[in-house]
C-alpha positions as CSV (number, residue, x, y, z in Angstrom):
1,M,85.5,90.2,100.5
2,T,87.9,89.2,103.3
3,K,90.8,91.4,104.4
4,L,94.2,89.9,104.5
5,E,96.8,91.0,107.0
6,L,100.5,90.7,106.2
7,D,103.6,91.3,108.2
8,V,106.4,93.4,106.8
9,I,109.6,91.3,107.2
10,G,112.1,93.9,106.1
11,V,112.8,97.1,104.3
12,V,114.8,98.1,101.2
13,R,117.8,100.3,102.0
14,G,119.6,102.3,99.4
15,G,119.2,102.0,95.7
16,R,116.9,104.8,94.4
17,S,114.9,107.3,96.4
18,E,112.4,108.0,93.6
19,P,110.4,105.6,91.5
20,V,111.6,106.4,88.0
21,H,110.7,104.1,85.2
22,D,113.9,102.9,83.5
23,N,117.5,101.7,84.0
24,W,117.0,99.5,87.1
25,G,119.4,96.8,86.1
26,S,122.5,98.1,87.8
27,V,120.7,99.5,90.9
28,R,122.1,97.9,94.1
29,A,120.1,97.9,97.3
30,V,120.1,96.0,100.6
31,I,117.1,94.3,102.0
32,E,117.4,94.6,105.8
33,L,115.3,91.9,107.5
34,D,113.6,92.6,110.8
35,K,115.3,90.5,113.5
36,A,112.0,90.4,115.5
37,K,110.3,88.6,112.6
38,V,113.1,86.7,110.8
39,R,115.6,84.3,112.4
40,P,119.2,84.2,111.0
41,R,118.7,80.5,109.9
42,A,115.8,81.6,107.7
43,L,118.4,82.5,105.1
44,A,120.4,79.3,105.3
45,G,121.1,78.0,101.8
46,L,119.7,81.1,100.0
47,D,123.3,82.0,99.0
48,A,123.4,79.0,96.6
49,F,120.9,80.8,94.3
50,S,121.8,83.5,91.8
51,H,118.4,85.2,91.9
52,V,115.6,85.9,94.4
53,E,112.0,87.0,93.9
54,V,111.1,89.9,96.2
55,I,107.5,90.7,97.0
56,Y,107.0,94.3,98.3
57,Q,104.5,97.1,98.6
58,F,104.5,100.3,96.6
59,H,104.1,102.2,99.9
60,R,104.3,105.7,98.4
61,V,101.4,105.2,96.0
62,P,98.4,107.1,97.5
63,L,95.3,105.1,97.8
64,G,93.4,107.7,95.8
65,T,95.5,107.0,92.8
66,V,94.8,103.2,92.7
67,V,93.4,102.0,89.4
68,Q,90.6,99.5,89.6
69,G,89.8,99.5,85.9
70,S,92.0,100.3,83.0
71,R,94.6,102.9,82.0
72,R,97.4,103.5,79.5
73,P,100.7,102.1,80.7
74,R,102.9,104.9,82.0
75,D,100.0,107.2,81.0
76,R,101.4,107.2,77.4
77,T,98.8,108.1,74.8
78,D,100.6,106.0,72.2
79,L,100.0,102.8,74.2
80,P,96.7,101.0,74.4
81,D,94.2,101.4,77.3
82,V,94.5,98.1,79.1
83,G,93.2,96.7,82.4
84,I,95.4,97.2,85.5
85,Y,95.9,93.4,85.6
86,A,97.2,93.4,82.1
87,Q,100.2,95.5,83.2
88,R,102.6,95.8,86.0
89,G,102.0,99.4,87.1
90,R,102.4,100.3,90.7
91,N,98.9,101.9,91.0
92,R,97.3,98.5,91.4
93,P,94.6,97.7,94.0
94,N,96.9,96.1,96.6
95,R,100.0,98.1,95.5
96,L,102.1,94.9,95.4
97,G,105.3,94.6,93.4
98,V,107.2,91.4,92.5
99,T,110.7,91.4,91.0
100,V,113.2,88.8,90.2
101,C,116.6,90.3,91.0
102,N,120.3,89.2,91.2
103,L,121.4,88.0,94.6
104,I,124.8,89.5,95.3
105,A,125.5,88.7,98.9
106,I,124.1,87.8,102.3
107,D,125.5,89.3,105.5
108,G,123.5,88.2,108.6
109,L,120.0,89.5,108.0
110,S,121.0,91.8,105.1
111,I,120.6,90.7,101.5
112,V,122.4,92.7,98.8
113,V,120.5,92.6,95.5
114,E,120.9,94.2,92.1
115,G,118.0,95.0,89.8
116,L,115.3,95.4,92.5
117,D,112.9,98.0,91.2
118,A,111.9,99.2,94.6
119,I,112.9,102.4,96.3
120,D,114.6,103.2,99.6
121,D,112.3,102.4,102.6
122,T,110.1,100.0,100.6
123,P,108.4,97.4,102.9
124,V,109.4,93.9,101.9
125,L,106.7,91.2,102.4
126,D,108.5,88.1,101.3
127,I,111.6,86.7,99.6
128,K,111.8,83.5,97.6
129,P,114.6,81.8,95.7
130,Y,114.2,82.0,91.9
131,I,113.9,78.4,90.8
132,S,113.8,77.8,87.1
133,G,111.4,74.9,87.5
134,F,108.7,77.6,88.5
135,A,109.5,79.6,85.3
136,P,106.9,79.5,82.5
137,R,106.8,76.3,80.6
138,G,106.4,76.6,76.9
139,E,106.3,79.7,74.8
140,V,105.7,83.1,76.4
141,R,103.3,85.4,74.6
142,E,103.0,89.2,75.2
143,P,101.9,92.2,73.2
144,A,104.3,94.4,71.4
145,W,103.6,97.4,73.6
146,A,104.8,95.5,76.7
147,K,108.1,94.7,75.0
148,E,108.4,98.4,74.1
149,V,107.8,99.6,77.7
150,M,110.5,97.2,79.0
151,G,113.0,98.2,76.3
152,R,115.0,100.5,78.8
153,Y,113.6,99.2,82.1
154,W,116.7,97.1,83.0
């Protein structure tokens, strides 16, 4: 398999310092973009959107804890044993996270967001505007355990 090299374009500042499971909805953080990799005009027009998708790396997950098979979400014995790709846990093979969060403000190369479930110093790989046309078309199906896990997440 081929290796892929990515550049970190910025870092999360503030918000939380520890990766706790719930109550991320009101957490505010700033994404500070690297001026050596991002030009100021790269954010032109982004302020017209209410939400952004942030792609980042779970940088504090040790490689030795990565799950390549299945596990119980949040290690809860009352939840089913499901494959790592059937859940959004951070112990995934590439340790990538993706979150849609509220865009609060842009100041130069700093983006203030709310509801980003990434901790302080998290490397940011990409930012995209949330465009409803890319949202799922048709009915969304998910198991009951997934709804239960998300009950207090935001």
